[in-house]
KEMAR-651839 format. One record per residue: x negated, y negated, z negated of N, C-alpha, C in turn; residue number from 1. Coordinates in Angstrom, 2 decimals, decimal comma, padded with zeros to 5 digits. Layout:
% KEMAR-651839
NODE       nx       ny       nz      cax      cay      caz       cx       cy       cz  seq
NODE        X        Y        Z        X        Y        Z        X        Y        Z  NUM
...
//
This chain:
% KEMAR-651839
NODE       nx       ny       nz      cax      cay      caz       cx       cy       cz  seq
NODE  -000,84   001,20   000,00   000,00   000,00   000,00  -000,87  -001,25   000,00    1
NODE  -000,53  -002,23   000,83  -001,27  -003,49   000,85  -000,94  -004,31  -000,38    2
NODE  -001,95  -004,79  -001,06  -001,76  -005,61  -002,25  -001,92  -007,08  -001,90    3
NODE  -000,94  -007,93  -002,24  -001,06  -009,34  -001,92  -002,33  -009,95  -002,51    4
NODE  -003,00  -010,77  -001,71  -004,19  -011,46  -002,20  -003,79  -012,48  -003,26    5
NODE  -004,64  -012,64  -004,26  -004,30  -013,55  -005,35  -005,18  -014,79  -005,38    6
NODE  -006,10  -014,89  -004,43  -006,96  -016,07  -004,43  -006,21  -017,24  -003,83    7
NODE  -006,52  -018,42  -004,33  -005,95  -019,66  -003,84  -004,42  -019,62  -003,76    8
NODE  -003,74  -019,42  -004,85  -002,27  -019,39  -004,81  -001,73  -020,75  -004,39    9
NODE  -000,64  -020,73  -003,68  -000,03  -021,97  -003,21   001,47  -021,94  -003,34   10
NODE   002,11  -022,97  -002,77   003,56  -023,13  -002,89   004,30  -021,94  -002,29   11
NODE   003,76  -021,35  -001,24   004,45  -020,28  -000,54   004,09  -018,91  -001,10   12
NODE   003,57  -018,87  -002,31   003,29  -017,61  -002,99   003,98  -017,61  -004,35   13
NODE   004,18  -016,45  -004,90   004,89  -016,31  -006,17   003,97  -016,58  -007,35   14
NODE   003,65  -017,83  -007,58   002,77  -018,17  -008,69   003,54  -018,68  -009,91   15
NODE   004,84  -019,01  -009,73   005,63  -019,57  -010,84   006,33  -018,43  -011,60   16
NODE   005,55  -017,51  -012,12   006,13  -016,34  -012,77   006,75  -016,68  -014,12   17
NODE   006,46  -017,88  -014,65   007,00  -018,25  -015,95   008,45  -018,72  -015,86   18
NODE   008,95  -018,95  -014,67   010,32  -019,42  -014,50   011,30  -018,26  -014,67   19
NODE   012,51  -018,54  -015,18   013,51  -017,48  -015,31   013,86  -016,88  -013,95   20
NODE   014,21  -015,62  -013,95   014,56  -014,94  -012,70   015,75  -015,63  -012,04   21
NODE   015,66  -015,85  -010,74   016,76  -016,45  -010,00   016,72  -017,96  -009,94   22
NODE   015,75  -018,58  -010,63   015,69  -020,05  -010,64   015,44  -020,60  -009,24   23
NODE   014,48  -020,01  -008,55   014,16  -020,47  -007,20   015,33  -020,31  -006,25   24
NODE   016,01  -019,18  -006,34   017,16  -018,93  -005,46   018,29  -019,92  -005,74   25
NODE   018,55  -020,20  -007,02   019,57  -021,19  -007,37   019,19  -022,56  -006,84   26
NODE   017,94  -022,94  -007,00   017,49  -024,23  -006,48   017,64  -024,31  -004,97   27
NODE   017,36  -023,20  -004,30   017,49  -023,18  -002,84   018,95  -023,33  -002,43   28
NODE   019,85  -022,68  -003,15   021,28  -022,81  -002,85   021,76  -024,25  -003,04   29
NODE   021,33  -024,88  -004,11   021,72  -026,28  -004,36   021,19  -027,19  -003,25   30
NODE   019,98  -026,94  -002,82   019,38  -027,72  -001,73   020,18  -027,55  -000,45   31
NODE   020,55  -026,31  -000,13   021,31  -026,04   001,10   022,71  -026,65   001,03   32
NODE   023,33  -026,62  -000,14   024,65  -027,23  -000,29   024,58  -028,73  -000,04   33
NODE   023,54  -029,38  -000,57   023,38  -030,82  -000,37   023,20  -031,15   001,10   34
NODE   022,36  -030,38   001,79   022,17  -030,60   003,23   023,45  -030,33   004,00   35
NODE   024,19  -029,31   003,58   025,43  -028,97   004,26   026,47  -030,08   004,13   36
NODE   026,54  -030,71   002,96   027,49  -031,82   002,76   027,15  -032,99   003,67   37
NODE   025,86  -033,30   003,78   025,43  -034,38   004,66   025,82  -034,10   006,11   38
NODE   025,57  -032,90   006,56   025,88  -032,55   007,93   027,40  -032,52   008,17   39
NODE   028,14  -031,89   007,26   029,59  -031,77   007,43   030,27  -033,13   007,46   40
NODE   029,85  -034,05   006,59   030,46  -035,38   006,57   030,21  -036,12   007,88   41
NODE   029,04  -035,95   008,45   028,73  -036,60   009,73   029,57  -036,02   010,86   42
NODE   029,74  -034,71   010,87   030,53  -034,06   011,91   032,01  -034,44   011,80   43
NODE   032,53  -034,51   010,57   033,92  -034,91   010,38   034,12  -036,36   010,81   44
NODE   033,16  -037,22   010,50   033,26  -038,63   010,91   033,32  -038,74   012,43   45
NODE   032,51  -037,95   013,13   032,55  -037,97   014,59   033,91  -037,50   015,10   46
NODE   034,44  -036,44   014,50   035,73  -035,91   014,92   036,82  -036,96   014,76   47
NODE   036,86  -037,65   013,62   037,89  -038,65   013,37   037,80  -039,79   014,38   48
NODE   036,61  -040,32   014,59   036,44  -041,45   015,51   036,71  -041,01   016,94   49
NODE   036,32  -039,80   017,27   036,58  -039,30   018,63   038,07  -039,23   018,90   50
NODE   038,84  -038,76   017,94   040,29  -038,65   018,12   040,94  -040,03   018,19   51
NODE   040,33  -041,01   017,52   040,87  -042,37   017,54   040,82  -042,99   018,94   52
NODE   039,92  -042,52   019,77   039,71  -043,14   021,08   040,41  -042,41   022,22   53
NODE   041,25  -041,44   021,91   041,88  -040,65   022,97   042,93  -041,45   023,74   54
NODE   043,57  -042,39   023,09   044,64  -043,15   023,73   044,27  -044,63   023,83   55
NODE   044,75  -045,24   024,90   044,54  -046,69   025,06   045,39  -047,44   024,04   56
NODE   044,93  -048,61   023,65   045,65  -049,47   022,73   046,12  -050,70   023,50   57
NODE   047,43  -050,99   023,43   047,98  -052,14   024,15   048,50  -053,18   023,18   58
NODE   048,50  -054,40   023,63   049,04  -055,50   022,83   050,56  -055,35   022,80   59
NODE   051,19  -055,29   021,63   052,63  -055,07   021,54   053,46  -056,19   022,16   60
NODE   052,91  -057,38   022,28   053,66  -058,51   022,83   053,49  -058,63   024,34   61
NODE   052,27  -058,54   024,79   052,01  -058,75   026,22   051,92  -057,45   027,01   62
NODE   051,68  -056,36   026,32   051,51  -055,09   027,03   050,14  -054,94   027,65   63
NODE   049,26  -055,92   027,44   047,91  -055,85   028,01   047,11  -054,80   027,25   64
NODE   046,22  -054,14   027,97   045,38  -053,12   027,37   044,31  -053,79   026,51   65
NODE   044,38  -053,53   025,21   043,39  -054,10   024,29   042,15  -053,22   024,20   66
NODE   042,36  -051,93   024,39   041,22  -051,01   024,40   041,55  -049,85   025,31   67
NODE   040,69  -049,59   026,28   040,92  -048,47   027,17   040,67  -047,16   026,45   68
NODE   041,29  -046,10   026,93   041,14  -044,79   026,32   039,78  -044,20   026,64   69
NODE   039,26  -043,45   025,69   038,01  -042,73   025,92   038,27  -041,44   026,69   70
NODE   037,23  -040,69   026,97   037,38  -039,43   027,71   038,30  -038,46   026,98   71
NODE   039,03  -037,67   027,75   039,91  -036,67   027,15   039,09  -035,59   026,47   72
NODE   039,73  -034,86   025,57   039,04  -033,76   024,91   038,55  -032,76   025,95   73
NODE   037,34  -032,33   025,79   036,77  -031,35   026,71   036,13  -031,93   027,95   74
NODE   036,20  -033,26   028,10   035,64  -033,88   029,31   034,13  -034,08   029,20   75
NODE   033,60  -034,05   027,98   032,15  -034,12   027,80   031,64  -032,69   027,72   76
NODE   030,90  -032,28   028,73   030,52  -030,87   028,86   029,21  -030,57   028,14   77
NODE   029,16  -029,38   027,57   027,95  -028,93   026,91   026,96  -028,40   027,95   78
NODE   025,71  -028,85   027,92   024,70  -028,33   028,85   024,56  -026,82   028,72   79
NODE   024,33  -026,16   029,85   024,23  -024,70   029,84   023,08  -024,20   028,96   80
NODE   022,02  -025,02   028,83   020,90  -024,61   028,00   021,28  -024,42   026,55   81
NODE   022,32  -025,12   026,08   022,74  -024,98   024,69   023,37  -023,62   024,44   82
NODE   024,00  -023,04   025,47   024,52  -021,67   025,33   023,37  -020,69   025,15   83
NODE   022,32  -020,89   025,94   021,15  -020,01   025,84   020,48  -020,16   024,49   84
NODE   020,31  -021,42   024,04   019,64  -021,65   022,76   020,45  -021,08   021,60   85
NODE   021,77  -021,06   021,73   022,60  -020,47   020,68   022,33  -018,98   020,56   86
NODE   022,19  -018,30   021,70   021,86  -016,87   021,68   020,49  -016,65   021,05   87
NODE   019,54  -017,51   021,38   018,18  -017,40   020,82   018,22  -017,62   019,31   88
NODE   019,01  -018,59   018,86   019,10  -018,87   017,42   019,69  -017,68   016,66   89
NODE   020,73  -017,08   017,22   021,33  -015,91   016,58   020,33  -014,76   016,52   90
NODE   019,54  -014,59   017,59   018,54  -013,53   017,61   017,47  -013,77   016,54   91
NODE   017,04  -015,03   016,38   016,01  -015,33   015,38   016,53  -015,12   013,96   92
NODE   017,81  -015,41   013,75   018,41  -015,17   012,44   018,43  -013,68   012,12   93
NODE   018,65  -012,87   013,16   018,66  -011,42   012,96   017,26  -010,90   012,68   94
NODE   016,25  -011,40   013,41   014,88  -010,90   013,21   014,32  -011,28   011,85   95
NODE   014,68  -012,47   011,34   014,19  -012,83   010,01   014,91  -012,02   008,93   96
NODE   016,15  -011,62   009,21   016,85  -010,70   008,30   016,13  -009,35   008,27   97
NODE   015,71  -008,88   009,44   014,97  -007,62   009,50   013,64  -007,74   008,77   98
NODE   013,00  -008,91   008,88   011,72  -009,12   008,20   011,89  -009,04   006,69   99
NODE   012,93  -009,69   006,17   013,19  -009,67   004,73   013,49  -008,25   004,26  100
NODE   014,29  -007,53   005,03   014,61  -006,15   004,65   013,35  -005,28   004,67  101
NODE   012,48  -005,53   005,66   011,27  -004,72   005,78   010,32  -004,92   004,61  102
NODE   010,14  -006,17   004,16   009,22  -006,40   003,05   009,79  -005,83   001,76  103
NODE   011,10  -005,83   001,61   011,70  -005,22   000,43   011,45  -003,72   000,40  104
NODE   011,29  -003,13   001,58   011,02  -001,70   001,69   009,53  -001,40   001,83  105
NODE   008,70  -002,43   001,69   007,25  -002,30   001,80   006,80  -001,78   003,17  106
NODE   007,52  -002,18   004,19   007,14  -001,83   005,57   006,41  -003,04   006,16  107
NODE   005,14  -003,15   005,83   004,36  -004,34   006,13   004,24  -004,62   007,63  108
NODE   004,00  -003,61   008,43   003,82  -003,83   009,86   005,11  -004,36   010,50  109
NODE   006,23  -003,74   010,13   007,53  -004,19   010,65   007,81  -005,61   010,17  110
NODE   007,50  -005,88   008,91   007,70  -007,21   008,33   006,95  -008,28   009,11  111
NODE   005,66  -008,05   009,33   004,86  -009,04   010,05   005,30  -009,19   011,49  112
NODE   005,65  -008,07   012,12   006,08  -008,14   013,52   007,39  -008,91   013,65  113
NODE   008,33  -008,67   012,76   009,62  -009,37   012,82   009,46  -010,86   012,55  114
NODE   008,57  -011,21   011,61   008,32  -012,63   011,36   007,70  -013,31   012,57  115
NODE   006,77  -012,62   013,22   006,13  -013,18   014,40   007,14  -013,39   015,53  116
NODE   008,02  -012,42   015,71   009,06  -012,56   016,73   009,98  -013,74   016,38  117
NODE   010,28  -013,92   015,10   011,12  -015,03   014,67   010,47  -016,37   015,01  118
NODE   009,16  -016,48   014,79   008,44  -017,71   015,12   008,51  -017,96   016,63  119
NODE   008,33  -016,91   017,42   008,40  -017,06   018,88   009,79  -017,50   019,32  120
NODE   010,82  -016,94   018,73   012,19  -017,33   019,07   012,48  -018,76   018,63  121
NODE   011,94  -019,15   017,49   012,11  -020,53   017,02   011,48  -021,52   017,98  122
NODE   010,29  -021,18   018,48   009,62  -022,04   019,46   010,44  -022,12   020,75  123
NODE   010,98  -020,98   021,18   011,81  -020,96   022,38   013,07  -021,80   022,19  124
NODE   013,66  -021,71   021,00   014,85  -022,50   020,68   014,56  -023,99   020,82  125
NODE   013,43  -024,42   020,28   013,06  -025,83   020,36   012,85  -026,27   021,80  126
NODE   012,16  -025,44   022,60   011,87  -025,80   023,99   013,15  -025,94   024,81  127
NODE   014,16  -025,14   024,49   015,44  -025,21   025,21   016,29  -026,35   024,69  128
NODE   016,24  -026,55   023,37   017,09  -027,54   022,74   016,77  -028,98   023,15  129
NODE   015,50  -029,33   023,20   015,11  -030,72   023,41   015,71  -031,30   024,70  130
NODE   015,49  -030,69   025,88   016,10  -031,28   027,08   017,62  -031,18   027,10  131
NODE   018,16  -030,12   026,51   019,61  -029,94   026,51   020,29  -031,00   025,66  132
NODE   019,73  -031,29   024,49   020,32  -032,31   023,62   020,18  -033,70   024,23  133
NODE   019,08  -033,93   024,97   018,94  -035,21   025,65   020,02  -035,37   026,74  134
NODE   020,35  -034,27   027,40   021,43  -034,30   028,39   022,77  -034,58   027,72  135
NODE   023,00  -033,95   026,57   024,24  -034,17   025,83   024,34  -035,63   025,38  136
NODE   023,24  -036,19   024,94   023,24  -037,58   024,53   023,53  -038,49   025,73  137
NODE   023,05  -038,09   026,90   023,35  -038,84   028,12   024,83  -038,85   028,43  138
NODE   025,51  -037,73   028,17   026,97  -037,67   028,36   027,65  -038,72   027,48  139
NODE   027,17  -038,84   026,25   027,78  -039,80   025,33   027,37  -041,23   025,65  140
NODE   026,27  -041,40   026,36   025,91  -042,73   026,83   026,95  -043,23   027,83  141
NODE   027,38  -042,34   028,73   028,44  -042,69   029,67   029,74  -042,99   028,93  142
NODE   030,01  -042,23   027,88   031,19  -042,47   027,03   031,12  -043,87   026,42  143
NODE   029,94  -044,24   025,95   029,76  -045,56   025,35   030,03  -046,67   026,37  144
NODE   029,57  -046,45   027,59   029,79  -047,45   028,64   031,27  -047,59   028,97  145
NODE   032,01  -046,47   028,91   033,44  -046,53   029,21   034,16  -047,39   028,18  146
NODE   033,65  -047,42   026,95   034,26  -048,22   025,89   033,46  -049,49   025,62  147
NODE   032,79  -049,99   026,65   031,88  -051,12   026,45   032,61  -052,38   025,99  148
NODE   033,92  -052,51   026,29   034,66  -053,70   025,87   034,96  -053,69   024,39  149
NODE   034,88  -052,50   023,81   035,07  -052,38   022,36   033,74  -051,92   021,78  150
NODE   032,88  -052,86   021,47   031,50  -052,52   021,09   031,45  -051,56   019,90  151
NODE   032,28  -051,80   018,92   032,21  -050,96   017,73   032,58  -049,52   018,04  152
NODE   033,73  -049,32   018,71   034,15  -047,96   019,02   033,25  -047,32   020,06  153
NODE   032,70  -048,15   020,95   031,81  -047,61   021,96   030,50  -047,11   021,37  154
NODE   030,02  -047,79   020,35   028,74  -047,42   019,76   028,87  -046,36   018,68  155
NODE   030,01  -046,34   017,98   030,12  -045,43   016,84   030,06  -043,95   017,22  156
NODE   030,83  -043,47   018,23   030,68  -042,06   018,59   029,27  -041,74   019,08  157
NODE   028,71  -042,64   019,89   027,35  -042,45   020,38   026,38  -042,40   019,21  158
NODE   026,53  -043,34   018,29   025,63  -043,39   017,14   025,75  -042,16   016,26  159
NODE   026,97  -041,66   016,08   027,16  -040,47   015,25   026,56  -039,24   015,90  160
NODE   026,73  -039,11   017,23   026,11  -037,98   017,93   024,60  -038,07   017,83  161
NODE   024,08  -039,28   018,02   022,63  -039,48   017,90   022,18  -039,09   016,49  162
NODE   022,95  -039,50   015,47   022,60  -039,16   014,09   022,65  -037,65   013,87  163
NODE   023,68  -036,99   014,40   023,79  -035,54   014,26   022,60  -034,83   014,90  164
NODE   022,18  -035,32   016,06   021,04  -034,71   016,75   019,77  -034,91   015,94  165
NODE   019,59  -036,11   015,37   018,41  -036,37   014,55   018,41  -035,49   013,30  166
NODE   019,55  -035,39   012,64   019,65  -034,54   011,45   019,36  -033,09   011,81  167
NODE   019,91  -032,65   012,92   019,66  -031,29   013,39   018,17  -031,08   013,65  168
NODE   017,53  -032,06   014,30   016,10  -031,95   014,60   015,27  -031,89   013,32  169
NODE   015,63  -032,71   012,33   014,90  -032,69   011,06   015,10  -031,36   010,34  170
NODE   016,32  -030,82   010,40   016,56  -029,51   009,82   015,66  -028,46   010,46  171
NODE   015,52  -028,53   011,78   014,68  -027,56   012,49   013,22  -027,68   012,09  172
NODE   012,73  -028,92   012,05   011,34  -029,13   011,65   011,11  -028,61   010,23  173
NODE   012,11  -028,87   009,37   012,03  -028,40   007,99   012,11  -026,90   007,85  174
NODE   012,49  -026,21   008,92   012,53  -024,75   008,90   011,37  -024,12   009,62  175
NODE   010,94  -024,71   010,73   009,88  -024,12   011,55   008,54  -024,17   010,82  176
NODE   008,24  -025,29   010,17   006,94  -025,41   009,48   006,80  -024,38   008,35  177
NODE   007,77  -024,27   007,42   007,65  -023,23   006,40   007,64  -021,82   007,00  178
NODE   008,40  -021,61   008,07   008,41  -020,30   008,71   007,01  -019,95   009,22  179
NODE   006,34  -020,93   009,83   004,99  -020,68   010,31   004,01  -020,40   009,18  180
NODE   004,16  -021,13   008,06   003,26  -020,93   006,92   003,48  -019,55   006,30  181
NODE   004,74  -019,16   006,13   005,05  -017,85   005,56   004,53  -016,74   006,47  182
NODE   004,68  -016,91   007,77   004,17  -015,91   008,71   002,66  -015,80   008,61  183
NODE   001,99  -016,94   008,49   000,53  -016,93   008,32   000,13  -016,17   007,07  184
NODE   000,83  -016,42   005,96   000,53  -015,71   004,73   000,87  -014,23   004,83  185
NODE   001,90  -013,91   005,60   002,27  -012,50   005,78   001,15  -011,71   006,43  186
NODE   000,49  -012,32   007,41  -000,62  -011,65   008,09  -001,86  -011,58   007,21  187
NODE  -001,87  -012,31   006,10  -002,97  -012,24   005,14  -002,59  -011,38   003,93  188
NODE  -001,50  -010,62   004,07  -001,06  -009,67   003,03  -000,74  -010,36   001,71  189
NODE  -000,05  -011,50   001,78   000,29  -012,23   000,56   001,56  -011,70  -000,11  190
NODE   002,33  -010,89   000,58   003,62  -010,47   000,05   003,73  -008,95  -000,03  191
NODE   004,51  -008,48  -000,97   004,89  -007,07  -001,02   006,32  -006,97  -001,53  192
NODE   006,79  -005,75  -001,80   008,20  -005,57  -002,16   008,53  -006,19  -003,52  193
NODE   007,52  -006,45  -004,35   007,76  -007,05  -005,65   007,54  -008,56  -005,65  194
NODE   006,83  -009,05  -004,67   006,46  -010,47  -004,66   006,64  -011,05  -003,26  195
NODE   007,84  -011,57  -002,99   008,12  -012,11  -001,65   009,19  -013,21  -001,69  196
NODE   009,28  -013,94  -002,80   010,29  -014,99  -002,90   010,21  -016,02  -001,78  197
NODE   009,02  -016,48  -001,36   008,97  -017,44  -000,25   009,63  -016,92   001,02  198
NODE   009,51  -015,63   001,27   010,15  -015,05   002,45   011,67  -015,15   002,31  199
NODE   012,16  -014,87   001,11   013,60  -014,97   000,86   014,10  -016,40   001,06  200
NODE   013,35  -017,38   000,57   013,78  -018,78   000,70   013,80  -019,22   002,17  201
NODE   012,77  -018,84   002,90   012,74  -019,20   004,32   013,88  -018,53   005,08  202
NODE   014,17  -017,27   004,73   015,27  -016,56   005,39   016,61  -017,25   005,07  203
NODE   016,80  -017,65   003,82   018,02  -018,36   003,45   018,17  -019,65   004,26  204
NODE   017,08  -020,39   004,36   017,13  -021,65   005,09   017,39  -021,41   006,57  205
NODE   016,79  -020,36   007,12   016,98  -020,09   008,55   018,41  -019,67   008,84  206
NODE   019,01  -018,90   007,97   020,43  -018,55   008,15   021,30  -019,80   008,04  207
NODE   020,92  -020,70   007,14   021,63  -021,98   007,02   021,55  -022,76   008,33  208
NODE   020,36  -022,83   008,94   020,21  -023,49   010,23   021,12  -022,87   011,28  209
NODE   021,23  -021,56   011,24   022,08  -020,84   012,17   023,53  -021,32   012,03  210
NODE   024,02  -021,38   010,80   025,41  -021,81   010,55   025,60  -023,26   010,96  211
NODE   024,63  -024,12   010,63   024,73  -025,54   010,98   024,79  -025,72   012,48  212
NODE   023,94  -025,00   013,20   023,93  -025,15   014,65   025,24  -024,66   015,26  213
NODE   025,77  -023,53   014,77   027,02  -023,01   015,31   028,17  -024,00   015,07  214
NODE   028,19  -024,62   013,88   029,23  -025,63   013,60   029,10  -026,82   014,53  215
NODE   027,88  -027,29   014,73   027,66  -028,43   015,62   028,00  -028,08   017,06  216
NODE   027,56  -026,93   017,49   027,78  -026,52   018,88   029,27  -026,36   019,18  217
NODE   029,97  -025,59   018,38   031,38  -025,34   018,65   032,24  -026,57   018,33  218
NODE   031,79  -027,39   017,37   032,51  -028,62   017,10   032,49  -029,56   018,30  219
NODE   031,31  -029,76   018,88   031,19  -030,62   020,06   031,84  -029,97   021,28  220
NODE   031,79  -028,64   021,33   032,40  -027,94   022,45   033,92  -028,14   022,46  221
NODE   034,53  -028,10   021,28   035,98  -028,20   021,19   036,49  -029,63   021,34  222
NODE   035,72  -030,60   020,87   036,22  -031,98   020,90   035,42  -032,87   021,84  223
NODE   034,49  -032,28   022,60   033,63  -033,06   023,50   034,41  -033,79   024,59  224
//
């Protein structure tokens, strides 16, 4: 059996043995809940404002159009690359689940291989996401121009989508970097079936990213 190296302990190793059992997991859940609230509130705000712009607003006295209607639901199309990236994200969530299960069973080779595949899928997800999200933002730029006479309503949906994309990007960066560090430590035999909390935390966060992306993707798909 490979024994985790104990030299130079760091944040991604189980050095906080004095803490009560489950403390790290509870802290991770609280962190994910906080991030989830931030994301959910932004998505709901976009939904509300998007629905507000579906119909034109007319002056009750003159009948003149005070605000033209925005695009109908479903008229803003999701780039095809986002469908592909969704499949890649689901695959990476599955491989990191396999990695966590493998280390619990002390199957070191399978563990390292699954983590490496997860890193590769994460990189692929990023490469597909960047141009696709820029295309999606371009769709909303046209939406903003259609509502150019109403500066506030024209900018708010665009601004919220931009904010959602930025939050999503920061979530990804916050997941890819720890994933890479944990994978590096895995290849240095830092973890075994008794000591692998960092792997569990990264897996929890990656599953969270999966859920966040699915909510964002299908939310924009349904109300785009």
